[in-house]
C-alpha positions in Angstrom: -21.6 53.8 -9.2 -18.7 51.8 -9.7 -15.6 52.6 -11.8 -16.5 49.8 -14.4 -20.3 51.4 -14.8 -18.7 55.0 -15.2 -16.2 53.7 -17.8 -19.0 51.9 -19.8 -21.2 54.8 -19.6 -18.4 57.1 -20.9 -17.6 54.5 -23.7 -21.3 54.4 -24.8 -21.4 58.3 -24.7 -18.3 59.0 -27.0 -19.4 56.0 -29.2 -22.9 57.7 -29.8 -21.0 61.0 -30.4 -18.8 59.5 -33.0 -21.5 57.7 -34.7 -23.9 60.5 -34.8 -21.1 62.7 -36.4 -20.3 60.4 -39.1 -23.8 59.5 -39.7 -24.7 63.2 -40.0 -21.9 64.1 -42.5 -23.1 61.1 -44.7 -26.8 62.0 -44.4 -27.2 63.1 -48.1 -25.3 60.2 -49.5 -27.8 58.0 -47.5 -30.8 59.8 -48.9 -29.4 59.7 -52.4 -28.8 55.8 -52.1 -32.2 55.1 -50.3 -33.9 57.1 -53.2 -32.2 55.3 -55.9 -32.8 51.8 -54.1 -36.7 52.7 -54.1 -36.6 53.7 -57.8 -34.5 50.9 -58.8 -37.4 48.8 -60.0 -38.5 51.7 -62.4 -35.3 51.7 -64.2 -36.3 48.3 -66.0 -39.1 49.3 -68.5 -41.5 46.5 -69.5 -41.0 47.5 -73.3 -38.2 49.0 -75.3 -38.7 51.2 -78.4 -36.6 53.0 -80.9 -35.6 56.5 -80.3 -37.2 57.7 -83.4 -40.5 56.3 -82.6 -40.3 58.0 -79.2 -39.8 61.5 -80.9 -42.9 60.7 -83.0 -44.9 60.2 -79.6 -43.2 63.4 -78.2 -44.1 65.4 -81.3 -47.7 64.2 -81.4 -48.3 65.1 -77.9 -49.0 61.6 -76.7 -46.4 61.4 -73.8 -47.6 62.5 -70.4 -44.7 61.6 -68.1 -41.0 60.7 -68.4 -38.1 59.5 -66.0 -34.4 59.7 -66.8 -32.2 56.8 -65.3 -28.6 56.0 -65.5 -27.4 59.5 -66.1 -30.2 60.2 -68.7 -29.1 57.2 -70.9 -32.5 55.3 -70.2 -35.8 57.2 -70.5 -39.1 55.6 -69.3 -42.5 57.2 -70.3 -46.2 56.9 -70.0 -48.6 58.0 -72.8 -50.8 57.0 -75.7 -50.2 55.8 -79.0 -51.8 56.8 -82.4 -54.9 54.4 -81.8 -55.5 56.2 -78.4 -54.3 53.0 -76.4 -52.5 53.7 -73.0 -48.9 53.0 -72.7 -47.2 52.3 -69.4 -43.6 51.9 -68.4 -42.2 52.3 -72.0 -38.4 52.5 -72.3 -36.1 54.1 -74.8 -32.3 54.2 -75.2 -31.3 57.9 -75.6 -28.4 58.3 -77.9 -25.1 59.4 -76.7 -24.4 63.2 -76.4 -28.1 64.1 -77.0 -28.1 67.4 -75.0 -31.4 68.6 -76.6 -33.6 65.9 -75.0 -34.2 67.6 -71.9 -34.7 71.0 -73.8 -37.4 69.2 -76.1 -39.1 67.7 -73.0 -39.5 71.2 -71.3 -40.5 72.5 -74.8 -43.5 70.0 -74.9 -44.2 70.8 -71.3 -43.7 67.2 -70.3 -43.2 66.3 -66.6 -40.1 64.3 -65.9 -37.6 63.3 -63.2 -33.9 62.3 -63.3 -32.4 59.7 -61.1 -28.5 59.2 -60.9 -27.1 55.6 -61.1 -26.3 53.6 -58.0 -22.3 53.8 -57.5 -20.0 51.9 -55.2 -19.0 55.4 -53.7 -22.4 55.9 -52.2 -22.6 52.5 -50.6 -19.1 52.8 -49.2 -20.0 56.1 -47.8 -22.7 54.7 -45.9 -20.5 51.8 -44.6 -17.7 53.9 -43.6 -20.0 56.0 -41.4 -20.7 52.7 -39.5 -17.6 50.7 -39.6 -15.1 53.7 -38.7 -16.7 54.5 -35.4 -16.9 50.9 -34.4 -13.1 50.5 -35.2 -12.5 53.5 -33.0 -14.5 51.9 -30.3 -12.9 48.7 -30.4 -9.4 50.1 -30.2 -10.4 52.2 -27.1 -11.8 49.1 -25.5 -8.6 47.2 -26.3 -6.5 50.0 -24.5 -8.8 49.9 -21.5 -8.9 46.2 -21.3 -5.0 46.0 -21.3 -4.9 48.6 -18.6 -7.6 46.6 -16.4 -5.6 43.2 -17.1 -2.4 45.0 -15.8 -4.2 46.4 -12.8 -5.8 43.1 -12.1 -2.4 41.4 -12.1 -0.8 44.0 -9.7 -4.0 43.6 -7.4 -3.7 40.0 -7.4 0.2 40.1 -6.6 -0.5 42.4 -3.9 -3.4 39.8 -2.8 -1.0 37.1 -2.8 1.2 38.9 -0.2 -1.6 40.3 1.9 -4.0 37.2 2.2 -1.6 34.9 4.1 -1.5 36.4 7.6 -0.2 35.2 10.8 -3.2 33.2 12.5 -3.0 34.8 16.1 -6.0 32.6 17.4 -4.1 29.3 17.1 -4.3 28.2 20.7 -5.5 24.6 19.8 -3.3 21.7 21.4 -3.2 18.0 21.4 -5.8 18.1 24.3 -8.4 19.6 22.0 -7.9 16.6 19.5 -9.5 13.4 20.4 -10.3 10.1 18.9 -7.2 9.8 16.6 -4.6 9.0 19.0 -2.4 7.2 16.3 -2.1 10.2 14.1 -1.4 12.3 17.2 1.6 10.0 18.0 3.0 10.2 14.5 2.9 14.1 14.7 4.1 14.6 18.3 7.7 14.2 16.9 7.1 17.3 14.7 6.5 19.2 17.8 10.1 17.9 19.1 11.7 19.1 15.5 10.1 22.5 16.1 11.0 23.1 19.9 14.2 21.3 20.2 16.1 21.0 16.7 19.5 20.8 18.2 19.0 17.3 19.5 18.3 16.0 15.9 21.1 18.0 14.4 23.5 16.6 16.9 23.0 13.0 15.5 22.7 14.3 12.0 19.1 13.7 11.6 16.9 16.3 9.5 13.3 16.8 9.9 10.9 15.9 7.2 10.1 18.9 4.9 6.4 17.8 4.5 3.7 15.7 5.6 0.3 14.7 4.0 -2.7 14.1 6.1 -5.1 11.8 4.3 -8.5 10.7 5.6 -12.3 11.1 4.9 -13.8 14.6 5.3 -14.2 15.8 8.9 -11.9 13.5 10.8 -9.7 16.4 12.0 -6.8 17.0 9.7 -6.9 20.6 10.0 -7.3 20.4 13.6 -4.2 18.3 14.0 -2.1 20.8 11.8 -3.2 23.7 14.2 -2.4 21.4 17.3 1.0 20.9 16.2 1.5 24.8 16.0 -0.1 25.3 19.3 1.8 22.6 21.1 5.2 24.0 19.6 4.1 27.6 20.1 5.0 28.6 16.5 3.1 30.6 13.8 0.5 28.9 11.8 -0.2 29.9 8.2 -3.2 28.4 6.5 -4.4 28.5 2.9 -6.7 26.5 0.8 -5.5 24.8 -2.5 -8.4 26.5 -4.4 -6.9 30.0 -3.5 -4.0 29.4 -5.5 -6.0 29.2 -8.7 -6.6 32.6 -10.4 -8.1 33.6 -13.7 -4.9 35.3 -14.7 -2.0 33.0 -15.6 1.0 33.4 -13.2 -1.0 34.6 -10.1 -1.1 31.2 -8.4 2.8 30.8 -8.8 3.3 34.3 -7.3 1.0 33.5 -4.4 3.1 30.4 -3.6 6.3 32.3 -3.5 4.7 34.9 -1.3 3.5 32.2 1.0 6.9 30.5 1.3 8.7 33.7 1.9 6.4 34.8 4.6 6.6 31.4 6.2 10.5 31.5 6.1 10.6 35.0 7.5 8.5 33.8 10.6 10.3 30.4 10.8 10.1 28.1 12.6 6.5 27.8 11.5 3.7 25.5 10.3 2.6 26.1 6.6 -0.7 24.4 6.1 -2.3 23.7 2.8 -5.7 22.4 2.8 -7.4 20.6 -0.1 -4.0 20.2 -1.9 -5.7 17.9 -4.6 -7.2 21.2 -5.9 -3.5 22.2 -7.4 -1.8 18.9 -6.9 -3.4 16.4 -9.4 -1.6 14.3 -11.8 -0.4 16.6 -14.6 -1.1 15.6 -18.2 -3.7 13.1 -17.2 -7.0 15.0 -17.6 -9.3 14.1 -20.3 -10.8 17.5 -20.0 -7.5 19.2 -21.2 -4.4 20.6 -19.3 -4.8 23.5 -17.1 -1.7 25.6 -17.6 -2.2 27.7 -14.6 -2.8 24.8 -12.4 0.4 23.1 -13.5 2.5 26.0 -13.1 1.3 26.6 -9.7 2.1 23.0 -9.0 5.6 23.3 -10.4 6.2 26.4 -8.1 5.4 24.5 -5.2 7.6 21.6 -6.0 10.4 24.2 -6.7 9.9 26.0 -3.5 9.9 22.6 -1.5 13.3 21.7 -3.2 14.7 25.4 -2.5 14.3 25.6 1.4 16.5 23.7 3.6 15.1 21.4 6.5 17.1 23.2 9.1 15.0 26.4 8.3 12.2 25.2 10.7 9.4 25.1 8.2 7.3 22.2 8.1 4.7 22.0 5.3 1.6 20.0 6.1 -1.1 19.3 3.4 -4.4 17.8 3.7 -6.6 15.7 1.4 -9.1 12.9 1.0 -7.9 12.1 -2.5 -4.4 10.9 -2.3 -5.1 8.7 -5.3 -5.2 11.8 -7.8 -2.1 13.4 -6.4 0.9 13.9 -8.8 3.8 11.5 -7.8 6.3 14.4 -7.8 4.5 15.8 -4.7 4.8 12.4 -2.8 8.6 11.7 -3.4 11.1 11.9 -0.4 12.3 15.4 -0.2 9.1 16.9 -0.6 6.2 15.2 1.2 8.3 12.6 3.0 5.3 11.2 5.0 1.8 10.1 4.6 -0.3 9.9 7.7 -3.7 8.3 7.6 -6.3 9.8 9.8 -9.0 7.1 10.2 -12.7 7.3 11.3 -12.8 7.2 15.1 -13.7 4.2 16.9 -16.1 3.6 19.8 -13.6 4.7 22.4 -12.5 7.6 20.0 -16.1 8.7 19.5 -16.7 8.7 23.2 -13.6 11.1 23.7 -14.8 13.3 20.7 -18.2 13.6 22.5 -16.5 14.8 25.7 -14.6 17.4 23.9 -17.6 18.8 21.9 -19.8 18.8 25.0 -17.7 21.2 27.0 -19.6 24.2 26.1 -23.1 22.4 26.2 -25.5 21.6 29.0 -26.1 17.9 28.9 -27.9 15.8 31.4 -25.5 14.2 33.8 -27.2 10.8 33.2 -26.1 10.9 29.6 -24.0 8.0 28.8 -21.2 8.8 26.0 -20.5 5.4 25.6 -24.1 4.6 24.4 -24.2 7.4 22.2 -20.8 6.4 20.7 -22.0 2.8 20.2 -24.9 4.2 18.3 -22.9 6.3 15.8 -20.8 4.0 14.0 -19.1 5.6 11.0 -19.6 9.1 12.4 -16.4 11.4 12.1 -15.5 14.2 14.4 -17.4 16.9 12.6 -20.4 14.5 12.2 -20.4 14.1 16.0 -20.0 17.9 16.5 -23.1 18.2 14.0 -25.2 15.7 16.0 -24.6 17.6 19.2 -25.6 20.7 17.6 -28.8 19.2 16.2 -29.5 18.0 19.7 -29.1 21.4 21.0 -31.6 22.8 18.4 -34.2 20.1 19.2 -33.7 21.0 23.0 -34.3 24.8 22.3 -37.4 23.9 20.3 -38.9 21.9 23.3 -38.1 25.0 25.6 -35.7 22.7 27.8 -33.0 23.7 29.8 -30.6 20.9 29.3 -29.9 18.2 26.7 -31.2 14.8 27.3 -30.6 11.6 25.8 -33.9 11.7 24.0 -32.9 14.8 21.9 -29.6 13.2 21.2 -31.1 10.0 20.0 -33.5 12.0 17.9 -30.6 13.9 16.4 -28.7 10.6 15.4 -31.7 9.3 13.8 -32.3 12.5 11.8 -28.8 12.6 10.6 -28.6 8.9 9.7 -32.2 8.5 8.3 -33.7 11.9 7.6 -36.5 13.9 8.9 -39.3 12.2 10.7 -42.5 11.8 8.8 -46.0 10.9 9.7 -46.9 7.7 11.0 -49.1 5.4 8.9 -52.6 4.8 10.4 -53.7 1.4 11.5 -54.0 -0.2 8.0 -53.1 -3.2 6.0 -50.1 -1.2 4.8 -48.9 -0.6 8.4 -49.5 -4.4 9.1 -47.3 -5.4 6.2 -44.7 -2.9 6.9 -44.5 -4.1 10.5 -44.1 -7.8 9.3 -41.3 -6.6 7.2 -39.4 -4.9 9.9 -40.0 -7.5 12.3 -38.5 -10.2 9.8 -35.3 -8.2 9.7 -34.9 -7.9 13.5 -36.0 -11.3 14.5 -33.6 -13.0 12.0 -30.8 -10.8 13.2 -31.4 -11.6 16.6 -31.8 -15.3 16.2 -28.9 -15.8 14.0 -25.7 -16.8 15.7 -23.1 -14.5 14.2 -25.4 -11.3 13.5 -25.0 -8.3 15.3 -27.6 -7.3 17.9 -30.6 -5.2 17.2 -30.3 -1.6 18.2 -33.9 -0.2 17.1 -36.8 -1.2 15.1 -39.4 1.7 14.3 -42.4 2.2 12.0 -41.9 5.9 12.0 -41.0 7.0 8.6 -37.8 8.9 7.9 -36.5 10.2 4.7 -37.4 7.7 1.9 -38.0 4.7 4.2 -41.5 4.0 5.6 -39.8 1.9 8.5 -36.2 1.0 9.7 -34.4 -1.7 11.7 -30.9 -0.7 12.9 -28.3 -3.3 14.1 -25.3 -2.5 16.4 -22.1 -2.2 14.6 -19.2 -4.1 16.3 -16.7 -2.5 13.8 -14.7 -5.4 13.4 -11.9 -5.0 10.8 -12.4 -8.7 9.6 -15.6 -10.4 8.7 -16.0 -14.2 8.6 -17.9 -16.1 5.9 -20.8 -17.1 8.7 -21.0 -13.4 9.6 -21.6 -12.3 6.0 -24.0 -15.1 5.4 -25.9 -14.1 8.5 -26.1 -10.5 7.4 -27.4 -11.6 4.1 -30.1 -13.8 5.5 -31.3 -10.8 7.8 -31.5 -8.6 5.0 -33.7 -11.1 3.1 -35.8 -11.9 6.0 -38.0 -8.7 5.3 -39.1 -10.0 2.0 -39.5 -13.6 3.4 -41.8 -12.2 6.1 -43.9 -10.5 3.4 -44.3 -13.8 1.4 -44.9 -16.2 4.3 -47.7 -13.8 5.9 -49.3 -12.3 2.9 -48.7 -14.7 0.2 -46.4 -14.6 -3.1 -49.0 -12.1 -4.9 -48.9 -9.6 -2.0 -45.2 -8.8 -1.8 -44.3 -5.2 -2.0 -41.5 -3.1 -3.5 -40.2 -2.2 -0.2 -37.4 -4.7 -0.4 -35.8 -2.9 -3.5 -33.2 -1.4 -1.4 -32.5 -4.8 0.4 -31.9 -6.6 -2.9 -29.3 -3.9 -4.0 -27.4 -4.7 -0.7 -27.8 -8.4 -1.2 -26.6 -8.5 -4.8 -23.5 -6.4 -3.9 -22.8 -8.5 -0.9 -23.1 -11.8 -2.7 -21.0 -10.6 -5.6 -18.1 -9.6 -3.4 -18.2 -13.0 -1.4 -17.8 -14.8 -4.8 -15.4 -12.4 -6.7 -13.3 -10.8 -4.2 -13.4 -12.7 -0.9 -13.2 -16.1 -2.6 -16.1 -17.4 -0.5 -17.6 -19.6 -3.1 -17.5 -23.0 -4.7 -15.6 -22.0 -7.6 -12.2 -21.1 -6.5 -10.5 -19.4 -3.5 -9.2 -16.4 -5.4 -10.3 -12.9 -6.4 -11.7 -12.9 -9.9 -12.1 -9.2 -10.3 -9.4 -6.7 -10.9 -11.1 -3.1 -10.6 -8.9 -0.3 -11.9 -9.3 3.1 -10.9 -8.9 5.8 -13.6 -9.0 9.6 -13.5 -11.6 11.3 -15.7 -12.3 15.0 -15.2 -10.4 14.9 -11.9 -12.8 12.2 -10.6 -11.8 8.6 -10.1 -14.0 6.2 -12.0 -14.3 2.6 -11.8 -13.8 0.5 -15.0 -15.8 -2.5 -15.6 -14.5 -5.4 -13.4 -12.3 -7.9 -15.6 -12.5 -11.6 -14.7 -12.0 -14.7 -16.7 -14.6 -14.9 -19.2 -15.0 -18.5 -19.4 -16.4 -18.7 -16.0 -18.4 -15.1 -16.0 -21.5 -17.3 -16.3 -20.5 -19.5 -13.5 -20.1 -16.4 -11.2 -23.6 -15.2 -11.9 -24.7 -18.8 -11.0 -22.9 -18.9 -7.8 -24.4 -15.3 -6.8 -27.7 -16.6 -7.5 -27.3 -19.7 -5.4 -25.9 -17.9 -2.6 -29.0 -15.4 -2.7 -31.6 -18.2 -2.9 -30.1 -20.2 -0.1 -30.1 -17.2 2.0 -33.7 -16.4 1.2 -34.7 -20.1 1.9 -33.0 -20.1 5.2 -34.6 -16.8 6.1 -38.2 -18.2 5.1 -37.4 -21.3 7.2 -36.4 -19.4 10.2 -39.4 -17.1 10.1 -41.8 -20.2 9.5 -40.4 -22.1 12.7 -41.0 -19.1 14.8 -44.3 -17.7 13.3 -46.0 -17.3 16.8 -43.1 -15.0 17.9 -43.2 -13.3 14.4 -47.0 -12.3 15.0 -46.6 -11.4 18.7 -43.8 -9.0 17.8 -45.8 -7.6 15.1 -48.8 -6.8 17.3 -46.4 -5.2 19.9 -44.5 -2.8 17.3 -48.0 -1.9 15.7 -49.0 -0.5 19.3 -45.8 1.0 20.4 -44.3 1.8 16.9 -40.8 1.8 18.1 -38.8 -0.9 20.2 -35.5 -0.4 21.4 -32.9 -3.3 21.0 -32.8 -4.2 24.6 -36.5 -4.5 24.9 -36.7 -6.4 21.7 -34.3 -9.0 22.9 -35.9 -9.2 26.2 -39.2 -10.0 24.5 -37.5 -12.6 22.2 -35.7 -14.2 25.5 -39.2 -14.6 27.2 -40.2 -17.2 24.8 -37.7 -19.7 26.2 -39.9 -20.0 29.3 -43.2 -20.8 27.3 -44.6 -24.2 26.4 -42.4 -26.2 23.9 -44.6 -25.6 20.9 -43.9 -21.7 21.4 -40.2 -21.8 22.2 -37.7 -20.4 19.9 -36.7 -22.8 17.0 -33.3 -21.9 15.5 -32.0 -23.4 12.1 
């Protein structure tokens, strides 16, 4: 049994003993009070008579029963009158100092009872039996809680010094970090600061006190920090921002002091604070109220970074994916001097990351990491590691010895689109779905500035009944023709439904397509200046922080042209839908042939799809491809 349970049991036992003792001592008072309350109603007779008349009833022997209330000042009796009528609950006020009344009742052998009056003393005696023990229990509990608070503070202070330990397993170097070469180049000079500080001292240069690594989750920020320590062969101290926040005020600040003290004792060293936005949010800008403990912890970090000298050999590295919510005092020079952005890896970066994560895995020698990297746009290093792990699990399920490209591609599809569902049977629904996906794929293939098809499938995944993937060229800039081609290809799915099945048989399968189209067309008009209105941005999005989350205010624009913006968006979408319809109608034979093919095989890879389309150039003139 835990100490807390023993304490609670002891308190309950003592409380019961105290309450029972007081209650026992006041038991007589309680019985008197209860008896009075039960007979309180009887002390109010239905009719009052004079005392002389009562005496006449008494002398004639017509009284059968009597009760005395209020210290014998009120007498209530039952009896008969001179006519023999029954009298019930008749009251009479007894004269003061009439001490012979009780003797007369006994003389006439009248059965009577006396009831004392209800007094404040009797009520207070009962309440005191309950309140006083409760007060004693409250005082005891207060002292025990105070003791536990002091104990918790002491334990938390001890924990603040014990939790931050030297990480002896830090053997990661820059060779283990791939795909983020730009960030590695920025951080290599930190290694020089730690290994040969005298070179910089000779020219009067001081190393930066701190650096913030900014980037999406899973891009390798923590790995980079460990690599710096591994390359420089210095101790690495790591702690998360959430570990500074405690229930008791002042523990977070104590933990900060302990952390910096240990880092200074082991200098030169790397001090890494992960998820610094947990404690480094802007002060006094939260709609949910200020957090004094968090702000006190943040103030302590600022003070510690001001206190140590750059020559001590301590470099503070912080990581976050929400630099927009950090307090400006953290980002000023002299604290976190530098801000290094860790981007998502490119195709070549993903290829190198795959090589690193495949070291301990048995992968088929014919597997092309370049092909896998091309099929994983937007994947971070953590995503690629997870993808290879999923492929390993699929390989183990199939009782295979090595991981083949089939398992890797299946893992990619599972991560991107979800679990594989049951394929639809040959039916009208499957045929309609096939035309929808062929419309997307064919339009993307025939449009001049669109990305190539990667895969077309009718196998359901997640919430989608069918999917069409295009290769991502990951260009930083997009032209108007590329955006227009993307918009036409998205609308081609609905256009194919309308052309083949008619306007009354279109489905809700294009709902997600319309969301994408609306967003793309609005950005073309209001942000990219790609419309007939004016070559300027007509939206000014403002990011505000509410409950520690960044929210987007309603976009502001010139009110007199707000309607024109909507009309321009509608015009762009309608023009794209018309062009998609014309493209598919001109190549209706090709659309039908592709639909028959995909209904048979259910999945077509991008290369096979393009080969099938290119074969139509050698057919008769009426069957050749007819571009826009």
